[in-house]
C-alpha positions as CSV (number, residue, x, y, z in Angstrom):
1,M,0.1,-0.2,-0.3
2,P,1.1,3.5,-0.6
3,E,2.3,5.3,2.1
4,K,-0.1,7.6,3.8
5,Y,0.4,11.6,4.0
6,P,-1.0,14.2,6.4
7,Q,-4.2,15.8,4.4
8,K,-2.4,18.8,4.2
9,Y,1.0,17.4,2.9
10,Q,2.4,19.4,-0.2
11,P,4.5,16.4,-2.0
12,G,8.3,17.6,-3.0
13,L,9.9,17.2,-6.2
14,K,11.0,13.7,-5.3
15,D,7.1,12.4,-4.4
16,S,4.9,10.0,-6.7
17,P,2.5,12.0,-9.1
18,R,-0.7,9.9,-7.1
19,Y,-0.3,12.6,-4.2
20,L,-1.4,15.2,-6.9
21,K,-5.0,16.2,-6.9
22,G,-7.2,13.8,-9.3
23,V,-3.8,11.1,-9.7
24,G,-4.5,7.6,-8.0
25,P,-2.7,4.5,-8.0
26,R,-3.9,3.5,-11.4
27,L,-3.2,7.3,-13.5
28,S,0.0,6.8,-11.5
29,E,1.1,3.7,-12.8
30,Y,0.4,4.7,-16.5
31,L,2.9,7.8,-15.9
32,A,5.1,5.3,-14.2
33,Q,4.8,3.8,-17.9
34,K,6.2,6.3,-19.6
35,G,8.8,6.9,-17.0
36,I,7.4,9.4,-14.6
37,L,8.0,8.1,-11.1
38,T,8.3,11.7,-9.5
39,I,6.7,15.2,-9.8
40,E,9.8,16.1,-10.9
41,D,10.1,13.5,-13.9
42,L,6.5,15.2,-14.6
43,I,7.8,18.7,-14.8
44,F,10.7,17.6,-16.8
45,Y,8.1,15.6,-19.3
46,L,7.9,18.1,-22.0
47,P,5.3,18.5,-24.9
48,Y,6.6,17.2,-28.3
49,R,4.5,20.0,-30.1
50,Y,2.4,22.4,-29.9
51,E,-1.0,23.7,-31.7
52,D,-1.7,27.7,-32.0
53,R,-4.9,28.3,-30.7
54,R,-4.5,31.9,-29.1
55,N,-7.1,33.1,-32.0
56,L,-10.8,32.1,-32.6
57,I,-11.3,31.9,-36.6
58,P,-14.6,32.3,-38.4
59,I,-16.3,29.3,-39.8
60,S,-16.6,30.8,-43.0
61,R,-12.7,31.5,-42.8
62,L,-11.9,27.8,-41.9
63,K,-9.7,25.9,-44.5
64,P,-9.5,22.2,-45.1
65,G,-6.6,20.3,-44.6
66,E,-5.9,23.1,-41.9
67,K,-5.9,22.3,-37.7
68,A,-8.0,25.4,-36.5
69,M,-9.6,26.8,-33.5
70,T,-13.2,28.1,-34.0
71,S,-16.7,28.5,-32.0
72,G,-20.1,28.3,-32.4
73,K,-23.9,27.6,-31.1
74,V,-25.2,24.1,-31.4
75,V,-28.2,24.2,-33.3
76,A,-29.0,20.5,-33.8
77,S,-27.3,17.5,-32.2
78,G,-27.6,13.5,-31.9
79,F,-27.1,10.3,-33.1
80,S,-27.3,8.5,-37.1
81,G,-26.6,5.2,-38.2
82,K,-26.9,1.6,-36.9
83,R,-26.7,0.2,-33.3
84,G,-22.7,-0.6,-33.0
85,R,-21.6,2.0,-35.7
86,Q,-23.8,4.9,-34.7
87,T,-22.1,8.0,-35.1
88,F,-22.7,11.5,-33.0
89,R,-22.9,14.9,-35.0
90,A,-23.4,18.2,-33.4
91,I,-23.4,21.3,-36.2
92,I,-22.7,24.4,-34.7
93,D,-23.4,28.2,-36.1
94,D,-21.7,31.5,-35.7
95,G,-23.3,33.7,-38.1
96,T,-20.8,33.3,-40.4
97,G,-21.4,29.7,-41.1
98,T,-21.6,26.0,-40.2
99,L,-19.6,23.2,-38.9
100,T,-20.5,19.5,-38.1
101,L,-18.5,17.9,-35.6
102,K,-18.1,14.2,-35.9
103,W,-17.7,11.5,-33.2
104,F,-17.6,8.2,-34.2
105,N,-18.5,4.9,-31.7
106,M,-18.5,7.1,-28.6
107,P,-20.2,6.5,-25.4
108,G,-23.9,8.1,-26.2
109,K,-25.1,9.7,-22.8
110,Y,-21.8,11.4,-22.1
111,L,-22.1,13.2,-25.6
112,I,-25.7,13.9,-25.4
113,D,-25.7,15.5,-21.8
114,R,-22.5,17.7,-23.0
115,I,-23.4,19.1,-26.4
116,Q,-27.1,20.3,-25.9
117,K,-29.0,22.5,-28.3
118,G,-28.4,26.2,-27.8
119,R,-24.9,25.8,-25.6
120,V,-21.3,27.7,-27.3
121,V,-18.5,25.1,-27.9
122,V,-15.0,26.1,-28.8
123,A,-13.8,23.3,-31.4
124,S,-10.4,22.7,-32.1
125,Q,-9.1,19.8,-34.9
126,T,-8.1,19.5,-38.3
127,V,-10.9,20.8,-40.8
128,R,-12.4,18.2,-43.3
129,V,-14.5,18.0,-46.1
130,F,-17.4,15.7,-46.6
131,E,-20.5,16.2,-49.2
132,S,-19.2,19.8,-49.8
133,E,-19.6,20.7,-45.9
134,L,-16.7,21.6,-43.5
135,E,-16.3,19.0,-40.3
136,M,-14.0,18.0,-37.4
137,H,-13.8,14.5,-36.0
138,H,-13.3,14.0,-32.5
139,P,-12.1,17.6,-31.8
140,E,-11.1,18.8,-28.6
141,L,-14.3,20.4,-27.3
142,E,-14.6,23.3,-24.7
143,I,-18.4,24.0,-23.9
144,L,-19.2,27.1,-22.4
145,E,-21.8,28.1,-20.0
146,D,-23.4,31.7,-20.1
147,G,-20.9,34.2,-19.5
148,E,-18.5,31.7,-18.9
149,E,-14.4,32.4,-20.0
150,L,-12.2,29.6,-21.9
151,D,-10.2,27.0,-20.5
152,S,-7.3,29.1,-19.9
153,L,-5.3,25.9,-20.4
154,S,-6.2,24.6,-23.6
155,F,-7.9,27.3,-25.4
156,G,-7.0,31.2,-26.2
157,R,-3.2,30.3,-26.0
158,I,-0.6,28.2,-27.4
159,V,-1.1,24.7,-26.4
160,P,1.1,21.6,-25.3
161,V,0.8,18.6,-26.8
162,Y,2.2,15.3,-25.2
163,S,3.2,12.0,-25.7
164,L,0.3,10.8,-24.0
165,P,0.3,8.0,-21.1
166,E,-2.6,5.3,-21.2
167,G,-5.7,6.9,-19.1
168,F,-5.0,10.5,-20.0
169,S,-6.4,13.2,-22.3
170,Q,-4.6,16.3,-23.1
171,K,-6.7,18.0,-20.6
172,T,-5.9,16.2,-18.2
173,L,-2.4,15.8,-18.4
174,R,-2.3,19.6,-19.1
175,N,-4.4,20.4,-15.5
176,L,-1.9,18.3,-14.2
177,M,0.9,19.9,-15.4
178,A,-0.4,22.9,-14.2
179,Q,-0.7,21.5,-10.8
180,A,2.8,20.3,-10.5
181,L,4.4,23.8,-11.6
182,A,2.2,25.4,-9.0
183,L,3.0,23.4,-6.2
184,N,6.3,22.5,-7.2
185,L,8.5,24.5,-9.9
186,E,10.0,27.2,-7.4
187,Q,12.0,23.8,-5.8
188,I,14.0,23.3,-8.7
189,Q,17.1,25.2,-8.9
190,D,19.5,26.2,-11.1
191,L,22.9,24.3,-11.4
192,I,24.4,26.4,-14.0
193,P,25.8,30.1,-12.4
194,E,23.5,32.6,-13.4
195,E,26.5,34.7,-14.7
196,L,26.7,32.1,-17.3
197,L,23.1,32.4,-18.5
198,K,22.9,35.6,-18.8
199,K,26.3,35.7,-20.9
200,R,24.5,33.6,-23.2
201,N,21.0,34.9,-23.0
202,F,19.0,32.1,-21.8
203,P,16.4,31.8,-19.3
204,S,17.0,30.1,-15.7
205,I,15.5,26.4,-15.6
206,K,12.6,28.0,-13.7
207,T,11.5,30.2,-16.6
208,A,12.5,27.9,-18.8
209,L,10.1,24.7,-17.8
210,K,7.4,27.2,-17.2
211,N,7.4,28.7,-20.8
212,L,8.2,25.3,-22.3
213,H,4.7,23.7,-20.8
214,F,2.8,27.2,-21.1
215,P,3.9,29.4,-23.6
216,P,3.6,33.0,-23.3
217,L,1.2,34.5,-25.8
218,D,4.1,36.4,-28.1
219,A,5.9,32.9,-28.7
220,R,7.2,32.2,-31.6
221,I,5.2,28.6,-32.5
222,E,7.8,27.8,-35.1
223,E,10.9,27.8,-32.8
224,L,8.9,25.9,-30.0
225,N,7.5,23.1,-32.8
226,E,11.5,22.9,-34.3
227,H,12.8,22.7,-30.6
228,R,14.8,25.4,-30.9
229,S,12.9,28.1,-28.7
230,L,15.3,30.2,-26.3
231,E,13.8,27.9,-23.5
232,H,14.4,24.7,-25.1
233,R,18.0,26.2,-26.6
234,S,18.6,26.9,-22.4
235,L,18.0,23.5,-21.5
236,Y,20.4,21.9,-24.1
237,Y,23.1,24.1,-23.2
238,Q,22.5,23.5,-19.0
239,E,22.8,19.4,-20.1
240,F,26.1,20.0,-21.8
241,F,27.8,22.3,-19.4
242,V,27.6,19.8,-16.7
243,L,29.2,16.9,-18.9
244,E,31.4,19.4,-20.2
245,L,32.5,20.6,-17.0
246,A,33.1,16.9,-15.9
247,L,35.4,16.4,-18.9
248,A,37.3,19.6,-18.1
249,L,37.9,18.6,-14.3
250,S,38.7,15.1,-15.4
251,R,41.3,16.6,-17.7
252,Q,42.4,18.7,-14.9
253,G,43.1,15.4,-12.6
254,L,44.9,13.7,-15.5
255,V,47.7,16.3,-15.8
256,E,48.6,16.5,-12.4
257,T,51.4,13.7,-12.8
258,P,54.6,15.0,-15.1
259,A,55.4,13.7,-18.6
260,Y,58.8,12.9,-19.9
261,P,59.4,15.7,-22.0
262,A,60.7,14.3,-25.4
263,G,63.9,16.0,-27.4
264,A,64.1,16.8,-30.9
265,G,64.3,13.5,-32.4
266,G,67.4,14.6,-34.5
267,R,68.9,11.7,-36.9
268,M,66.3,9.1,-36.7
269,I,63.6,11.9,-37.8
270,Q,65.6,13.2,-40.4
271,S,66.4,9.0,-41.6
272,L,62.7,8.7,-41.6
273,K,61.3,11.8,-44.0
274,E,64.4,10.7,-46.7
275,N,63.0,6.7,-46.5
276,L,59.5,7.9,-47.2
277,G,59.3,7.9,-50.6
278,F,56.2,10.5,-50.8
279,K,56.0,14.3,-49.4
280,L,54.1,14.6,-46.5
281,T,51.1,16.9,-46.9
282,E,51.2,20.2,-45.3
283,A,48.4,19.5,-42.9
284,Q,50.6,16.2,-41.7
285,E,53.4,18.7,-41.4
286,R,51.1,20.9,-39.7
287,E,49.8,17.9,-37.0
288,I,53.4,16.8,-36.7
289,R,54.7,20.1,-35.3
290,E,51.4,20.7,-33.4
291,I,52.0,17.1,-31.7
292,E,56.0,17.7,-31.2
293,D,55.1,21.0,-29.4
294,D,53.0,19.2,-27.2
295,L,55.4,16.0,-26.8
296,C,58.4,18.2,-25.9
297,R,56.6,19.5,-22.4
298,S,56.4,18.0,-18.9
299,K,52.9,18.7,-19.0
300,P,50.9,15.1,-20.5
301,M,49.8,15.4,-23.9
302,H,45.7,14.8,-24.2
303,R,45.8,14.6,-28.1
304,L,42.8,12.7,-30.6
305,L,44.6,12.5,-34.3
306,Q,41.6,12.2,-36.7
307,G,41.2,12.6,-40.9
308,D,39.4,10.8,-43.1
309,V,40.7,7.7,-44.7
310,G,43.6,7.8,-46.4
311,S,44.8,11.2,-44.7
312,G,47.9,9.9,-43.6
313,K,47.5,9.1,-39.8
314,T,49.5,5.9,-39.3
315,I,52.7,8.3,-40.6
316,V,51.7,11.2,-38.3
317,A,51.9,8.9,-35.2
318,L,55.1,7.1,-36.5
319,F,56.9,10.9,-36.2
320,A,55.5,11.3,-32.8
321,A,56.7,7.6,-31.7
322,L,60.2,8.0,-33.1
323,R,60.4,11.5,-31.2
324,V,59.8,9.8,-27.9
325,I,62.2,6.7,-29.1
326,A,64.7,8.9,-29.8
327,S,64.8,10.6,-26.5
328,G,65.2,7.4,-25.3
329,L,61.8,6.7,-24.2
330,Q,59.3,4.1,-25.1
331,V,56.4,3.7,-26.9
332,A,52.8,1.4,-26.7
333,I,50.8,1.4,-29.3
334,M,46.9,-0.4,-28.3
335,A,44.7,-1.6,-31.0
336,P,41.1,-3.1,-30.4
337,S,41.5,-6.3,-32.3
338,E,44.5,-8.5,-33.0
339,V,43.7,-8.2,-36.3
340,L,44.1,-4.4,-36.0
341,A,47.6,-4.4,-34.0
342,E,49.1,-7.2,-36.6
343,Q,48.4,-4.8,-39.0
344,H,50.4,-1.8,-37.1
345,W,52.9,-4.3,-36.3
346,L,53.5,-5.2,-39.7
347,N,53.6,-1.5,-40.9
348,L,56.0,-0.3,-38.4
349,H,58.3,-2.7,-38.0
350,R,60.1,-2.8,-41.0
351,S,60.3,1.1,-41.2
352,L,61.7,1.1,-36.9
353,E,63.9,-2.2,-38.0
354,R,65.7,0.0,-40.9
355,L,66.7,2.5,-37.8
356,N,67.9,-0.6,-35.4
357,L,65.2,-0.1,-33.5
358,S,63.3,-2.9,-31.4
359,C,59.4,-3.6,-32.0
360,S,57.1,-6.5,-31.0
361,L,53.9,-7.2,-31.2
362,L,51.9,-8.8,-27.8
363,T,48.3,-10.2,-28.1
364,S,47.2,-13.4,-26.5
365,A,47.9,-15.4,-29.5
366,V,52.0,-14.4,-28.5
367,R,52.2,-16.9,-25.6
368,G,55.2,-19.3,-23.5
369,E,59.0,-18.1,-24.1
370,Q,58.2,-15.7,-26.7
371,R,55.7,-13.6,-24.6
372,E,58.5,-13.9,-21.8
373,K,60.8,-12.8,-23.6
374,I,58.8,-9.5,-24.9
375,L,57.7,-8.7,-21.6
376,Q,61.1,-8.9,-19.9
377,K,62.7,-6.5,-22.8
378,A,59.8,-4.0,-22.2
379,R,60.7,-3.8,-18.1
380,T,64.5,-3.2,-18.8
381,G,63.7,-0.8,-21.6
382,E,65.6,-2.8,-24.5
383,L,62.0,-2.8,-26.4
384,S,61.6,0.4,-28.4
385,L,57.9,-0.2,-29.3
386,L,55.3,-2.2,-28.0
387,V,52.3,-3.4,-29.9
388,G,49.3,-5.0,-28.9
389,T,45.4,-5.2,-28.1
390,Q,44.0,-5.2,-24.6
391,A,47.0,-7.6,-23.9
392,L,48.9,-4.8,-22.7
393,L,46.7,-3.7,-20.0
394,Q,47.4,-6.8,-18.0
395,E,49.6,-6.0,-14.6
396,K,52.4,-8.3,-15.8
397,V,53.0,-5.5,-18.6
398,E,55.4,-3.4,-17.4
399,F,57.7,-0.8,-19.1
400,N,61.0,0.9,-17.9
401,R,60.4,4.4,-19.1
402,L,56.9,4.9,-21.2
403,G,56.8,8.1,-22.9
404,L,53.9,8.3,-25.5
405,V,50.5,5.6,-25.6
406,I,48.8,5.8,-29.1
407,I,45.7,4.1,-28.9
408,D,44.0,3.5,-31.9
409,E,40.3,3.1,-32.8
410,Q,39.5,4.8,-29.3
411,H,35.7,4.4,-29.7
412,R,36.5,1.0,-29.2
413,F,37.9,1.9,-25.5
414,G,36.6,3.1,-22.3
415,V,37.8,6.1,-20.1
416,Q,39.1,3.2,-17.8
417,E,41.0,1.1,-20.5
418,R,43.0,4.6,-20.8
419,L,43.9,5.4,-17.2
420,R,44.8,1.7,-17.1
421,L,47.2,2.0,-20.0
422,K,48.6,5.4,-18.8
423,S,49.2,3.8,-15.2
424,K,52.2,1.9,-17.2
425,G,54.5,5.1,-17.1
426,R,55.1,4.5,-13.3
427,N,56.1,7.5,-11.7
428,R,55.5,9.6,-14.9
429,T,52.1,10.1,-16.8
430,P,52.9,9.5,-20.6
431,H,51.6,11.1,-23.5
432,I,48.3,10.3,-25.0
433,L,47.9,10.2,-28.9
434,V,44.3,8.8,-29.5
435,M,43.7,8.1,-33.5
436,T,40.4,7.1,-34.9
437,A,40.2,4.8,-37.8
438,T,37.4,7.1,-39.3
439,P,36.2,10.5,-39.1
440,I,34.2,11.3,-35.5
441,P,31.7,13.6,-36.3
442,R,32.3,16.9,-34.2
443,S,29.2,16.7,-31.7
444,L,31.1,13.5,-30.4
445,A,34.6,14.7,-31.0
446,M,33.7,17.3,-27.8
447,T,31.9,14.8,-25.8
448,A,33.3,10.9,-25.8
449,F,36.9,12.9,-26.5
450,G,35.7,15.9,-24.7
451,D,39.4,15.7,-22.7
452,L,41.5,15.4,-25.8
453,D,42.9,18.4,-28.0
454,I,41.8,17.8,-31.2
455,S,44.0,17.6,-34.7
456,I,42.4,17.2,-37.8
457,L,44.2,15.7,-41.7
458,D,41.8,17.7,-43.6
459,Q,44.0,17.1,-46.7
460,M,44.6,14.2,-48.7
461,P,47.8,13.8,-50.6
462,P,48.1,15.4,-53.6
463,G,46.6,13.8,-57.0
464,R,44.4,11.4,-55.6
465,K,40.5,11.5,-56.9
466,P,37.5,10.5,-55.2
467,V,36.5,6.3,-55.6
468,E,34.0,6.1,-58.2
469,T,31.4,4.0,-56.4
470,K,28.3,1.6,-57.9
471,L,25.6,-0.2,-56.2
472,L,25.2,-3.7,-58.1
473,F,22.7,-6.4,-57.2
474,A,23.8,-10.3,-57.1
475,N,22.3,-10.7,-60.4
476,E,24.4,-7.7,-61.9
477,E,28.5,-9.0,-60.1
478,K,29.4,-9.7,-63.7
479,I,29.8,-5.7,-64.2
480,A,32.4,-6.1,-61.4
481,W,34.1,-9.1,-63.0
482,Q,34.6,-7.6,-66.2
483,E,36.1,-4.4,-64.7
484,I,38.7,-6.4,-62.9
485,K,39.7,-8.5,-66.0
486,K,40.6,-4.9,-67.3
487,R,42.0,-3.4,-64.6
488,V,44.5,-7.0,-64.2
489,L,45.2,-6.9,-68.0
490,A,46.1,-3.0,-67.6
491,G,48.6,-4.3,-64.6
492,E,46.4,-3.1,-61.8
493,Q,45.1,-5.0,-59.0
494,C,42.2,-5.7,-57.1
495,F,40.1,-6.5,-53.8
496,I,37.4,-9.0,-53.3
497,V,35.8,-8.5,-49.8
498,Y,33.2,-10.9,-48.1
499,P,31.9,-10.5,-44.6
500,L,32.7,-14.2,-43.6
501,V,36.1,-16.8,-43.7
502,E,34.0,-19.7,-43.9
503,G,30.4,-20.7,-44.7
504,S,27.6,-20.6,-42.0
505,E,24.4,-22.9,-42.0
506,K,22.5,-19.8,-40.0
507,L,23.6,-17.2,-42.5
508,E,22.9,-16.5,-46.1
509,V,26.1,-14.8,-46.5
510,L,28.9,-15.6,-49.0
511,D,32.3,-16.3,-47.5
512,A,35.8,-15.9,-48.6
513,T,37.0,-19.5,-48.6
514,R,34.5,-20.8,-50.6
515,K,34.4,-17.8,-53.2
516,Y,38.4,-18.0,-53.5
517,Q,38.3,-21.4,-54.9
518,E,35.2,-20.3,-56.7
519,L,36.9,-17.3,-58.6
520,S,40.3,-18.5,-59.0
521,A,38.9,-21.8,-60.8
522,T,36.3,-20.3,-62.8
523,I,35.9,-16.9,-63.0
524,F,39.6,-15.7,-63.1
525,P,41.6,-18.9,-64.0
526,E,44.1,-16.8,-65.7
527,F,45.1,-14.6,-63.2
528,R,46.6,-15.0,-59.7
529,V,44.3,-14.8,-56.8
530,G,45.5,-14.7,-53.4
531,L,43.4,-15.1,-50.1
532,L,43.8,-13.4,-47.0
533,H,41.8,-13.8,-43.7
534,G,41.9,-12.9,-39.8
535,R,42.7,-16.7,-39.2
536,L,46.0,-16.9,-40.7
537,K,49.5,-16.4,-38.4
538,P,50.8,-13.9,-38.4
539,E,53.7,-14.5,-40.4
540,E,51.6,-16.1,-43.2
541,K,49.6,-12.9,-43.7
542,E,52.6,-10.8,-43.7
543,A,53.8,-13.2,-46.4
544,V,50.6,-12.8,-48.4
545,M,50.3,-9.1,-48.1
546,E,53.9,-9.2,-49.5
547,K,53.4,-11.4,-52.1
548,F,50.5,-8.7,-53.2
549,R,52.6,-5.7,-52.7
550,A,55.1,-7.3,-54.9
551,R,52.4,-8.1,-57.9
552,D,52.9,-11.8,-57.6
553,I,49.3,-11.7,-56.4
554,Q,47.0,-9.4,-58.7
555,I,43.2,-10.1,-56.9
556,M,42.9,-10.4,-53.0
557,V,40.0,-12.5,-52.0
558,A,39.7,-11.5,-48.0
559,T,37.4,-10.5,-45.4
560,T,37.7,-7.2,-43.3
561,V,41.3,-7.9,-42.3
562,I,42.3,-5.3,-44.7
563,E,39.6,-3.0,-43.5
564,V,42.7,-0.7,-41.7
565,G,46.1,-0.5,-42.7
566,I,46.8,-1.5,-45.6
567,D,48.6,0.9,-48.4
568,V,49.0,-1.0,-51.8
569,P,49.0,1.8,-54.5
570,N,48.7,-0.1,-57.3
571,A,45.1,-1.8,-56.2
572,S,42.2,0.1,-58.0
573,V,39.3,-2.3,-57.7
574,M,37.3,-3.2,-54.5
575,V,34.3,-5.3,-54.7
576,I,32.4,-6.0,-51.6
577,E,30.0,-8.4,-51.6
578,N,26.9,-8.6,-49.1
579,A,27.6,-4.9,-49.0
580,E,24.4,-4.7,-46.8
581,R,25.9,-6.2,-44.3
582,F,28.3,-3.9,-43.4
583,G,28.1,-0.8,-41.2
584,L,28.9,2.7,-42.7
585,S,32.4,3.0,-41.3
586,Q,33.2,0.0,-42.3
587,L,32.3,0.3,-45.8
588,H,34.2,4.0,-46.0
589,Q,37.4,2.2,-44.7
590,L,37.4,-0.7,-47.1
591,R,36.6,1.7,-50.1
592,G,39.6,3.6,-48.4
593,R,42.1,0.5,-49.8
594,V,42.1,1.6,-53.3
595,A,42.8,4.8,-54.7
596,R,45.9,5.6,-53.0
597,S,47.7,6.9,-55.9
598,L,46.7,8.7,-59.2
599,K,44.9,6.0,-60.9
600,P,41.4,6.2,-61.1
601,A,39.8,3.7,-58.9
602,I,36.2,2.0,-58.6
603,C,34.4,0.4,-55.6
604,F,31.5,-2.1,-56.4
605,L,29.1,-2.4,-53.6
606,I,27.2,-5.7,-54.4
607,A,24.2,-5.9,-52.4
608,H,21.6,-9.4,-51.9
609,P,17.9,-8.5,-51.5
610,P,16.0,-8.0,-49.3
611,L,17.3,-5.0,-47.8
612,T,16.4,-3.0,-45.0
613,E,15.4,0.8,-45.2
614,T,18.5,1.5,-42.8
615,A,20.7,-0.9,-45.1
616,T,19.6,1.0,-48.2
617,E,20.1,4.5,-47.2
618,R,23.9,3.6,-46.1
619,L,24.4,2.1,-49.3
620,K,22.9,5.6,-51.0
621,V,25.0,7.7,-48.8
622,M,28.1,5.7,-50.0
623,T,27.1,6.3,-53.9
624,E,26.8,10.0,-53.2
625,T,29.9,10.9,-51.3
626,T,33.3,10.1,-50.2
627,D,33.7,12.5,-47.5
628,G,34.3,10.9,-44.5
629,F,33.1,13.2,-42.2
630,K,29.8,13.5,-43.6
631,I,29.3,9.4,-44.0
632,S,30.2,9.8,-40.0
633,E,27.7,12.3,-39.4
634,T,24.9,10.1,-41.2
635,D,26.1,7.1,-39.7
636,L,25.7,8.7,-35.9
637,R,22.1,9.7,-37.1
638,L,21.5,6.1,-38.4
639,R,22.7,4.4,-35.0
640,G,22.7,7.3,-32.4
641,P,25.9,7.6,-29.9
642,G,25.3,5.0,-28.3
643,E,25.7,2.3,-30.6
644,F,28.0,4.0,-32.9
645,F,30.6,3.9,-30.0
646,G,29.1,0.4,-28.5
647,T,26.9,1.3,-25.5
648,A,29.3,0.5,-22.9
649,Q,32.1,1.7,-24.0
650,S,31.2,5.5,-24.9
651,G,30.7,6.8,-21.9
652,L,27.8,9.2,-23.2
653,P,25.0,9.6,-21.1
654,P,21.6,9.7,-22.1
655,F,20.6,13.2,-22.3
656,R,17.2,14.3,-21.2
657,F,16.5,16.9,-23.9
658,A,19.7,17.7,-25.7
659,D,20.5,16.0,-29.2
660,L,23.9,15.8,-29.9
661,I,23.1,16.1,-33.8
662,R,20.9,18.8,-33.5
663,D,22.5,20.8,-30.7
664,I,25.7,21.2,-31.9
665,K,25.6,25.1,-31.3
666,E,24.9,24.8,-27.6
667,L,27.2,22.0,-27.1
668,S,29.8,24.3,-28.8
669,L,29.1,27.0,-26.3
670,A,28.8,24.7,-23.1
671,R,32.0,23.4,-23.7
672,A,34.0,26.7,-24.2
673,D,32.1,28.0,-21.0
674,A,32.7,24.7,-18.9
675,F,36.4,24.7,-19.6
676,Q,37.1,28.4,-19.0
677,F,34.9,28.0,-15.5
678,A,36.8,25.0,-14.5
679,D,39.6,27.0,-14.9
680,S,39.1,29.9,-12.8
681,K,36.1,28.4,-10.4
682,D,36.9,26.6,-7.1
683,L,33.9,24.1,-6.7
684,S,34.6,23.5,-3.6
685,Q,32.8,26.5,-2.4
686,T,29.4,26.6,-1.2
687,Q,27.6,28.2,-3.9
688,F,28.5,25.1,-6.4
689,T,27.3,22.4,-4.0
690,L,24.4,21.4,-5.9
691,L,26.6,21.7,-9.1
692,R,29.0,19.5,-7.7
693,K,26.5,17.1,-6.7
694,E,25.4,16.7,-10.2
695,L,28.7,16.2,-11.4
696,Q,29.6,13.6,-8.7
697,A,25.6,11.9,-9.7
698,K,26.0,11.9,-13.4
699,Y,29.7,11.4,-14.1
700,G,31.1,10.1,-10.8
701,K,33.3,7.7,-13.3
702,L,34.8,10.0,-15.4
703,L,36.1,12.3,-11.6
704,P,38.4,10.0,-9.7
705,L,41.5,12.4,-10.4
706,A,39.6,15.8,-10.9
707,R,39.2,18.3,-8.3
708,A,35.8,18.6,-7.7
709,G,35.9,19.8,-3.8
């Protein structure tokens, strides 16, 4: 049984809505189904749209298809039709014309008692036409007694429209909301300092909530319905501010322990530049300088390096690594999978060995004596660079002087993994460089990566042309095979990617192993076809890739093992089978394996119907643009931030009001203000007690090292 309160008890924000007038246990349960468990939840339950009922429109000026509010005297009313399918009609007249109001299958006595001849009614609904007569079906109705004024909550104003819990009408919920605001609105306190709200011309939280539930007469209904009113934007800003302040405080805590400052790099850097075989882009040069400026300080670097596929992030990271190694320090590179870790190792160890530097790979596949040797070299400092997976986080993995941690595809790791890897620096905090395989939408860069400085490679190597992308269906794949034959005969090479290594009885999906046999035996018997997948041992993968680089293999059949890190300039065709099964990020990454030279490249997306609506949109986007930033924004919109990053890893909260895609402007303002606030204010002061509590409640996991007071 619910707890009984004294008759004059005034419920507080944390009390159940059942203690409001008119709400008993049953309606309280219906509210709970909408997540409304407290009166505070009710007040924060905003309308999803608004109707303009500020003005009564004469019946003669009503237009079919438009929602309108009008008034008139009932001149006739009653039921028509057969029993069980009866329609109640009421005809109203305002002196300029008549309007028929209709209700289908409604309780008879209720309507007859309310809508009697001679009464004045106000009706609001979409206007329809039936047999040349104007009608409204199931209008929202207000019945006026002699001399009575309109209900001020539902008429004569901009009216809120809510997503209704079961058992509620709009009128009932509006009345309940008005009661809650009258009783409890003053108990809601602003978390954000008044000076910041004034600086941005935003109303307080009380004013915002009051005006969003019951807008003033001069409010702009278009802004309200677009959720872009000043009141809406104030709530977005306040939500974002708390998150960004948590990130700012987290960063303050992380930089308390000094890092090893790196030296100039000298001979090693010069040797790397001389052996590159290509000229760095201006963007690469700029970001290398920016990163080197960070590395030479004792304040630890916390930087996100992002750029489109093929923009050269790995080379920038290699320059950073060499700068640190040349100073007698060690570097760790962590990737989210063995496949990606192996790709990094394959790409880096040759460059490092030319400079007489040691580089090892540590994954769960490395065991026994070989593993112990690697761990021993890391402990003594003999090992310059260690590439690995989450195996690097194990307690047994220790470094002598860890100067730099490079984390690839950061969105697959949580904050805790990053902190654990940083702790490998013993009494010093290593510099941190985070890389992403594909661009991160700006909104997520300011939230999921909000504690990092951002470097963007916004330039591709000169001469590269966008990859032409064509969508084919399974019965059209011969078009792709013909293009491959033409390109191979011209001396170029090709990739054909499948989603699985081997066939599955449960999934009707093509697999690389079986198709490799078919392609090499029947479709391309005259060409040299190779097979590459994640189940091969590292040395086997390197041998296959070396053959492909040397052009001993002309057509590479592969799985997504080639998604990242493969750079074969002579490859000009990418075929992706079962393209509907890949995410946008994967498709963009795979397409990025070609067009790495001046040769025109083409990508065929081969889809196998039936396609879902989302899969269709993904493939459409791929054929329309090669801009990774646009693709990532679409990916975020389709999947949402939780799935984009993986719900458990994202560290992103479920925002009550704000939307990361729609509200980017408020996010930018909140970020700038929060970081400045963290630098200039002492949060231990009494005036910030509520803000401290909110920070701890929402983002406590981000703040173990922060000076939150």
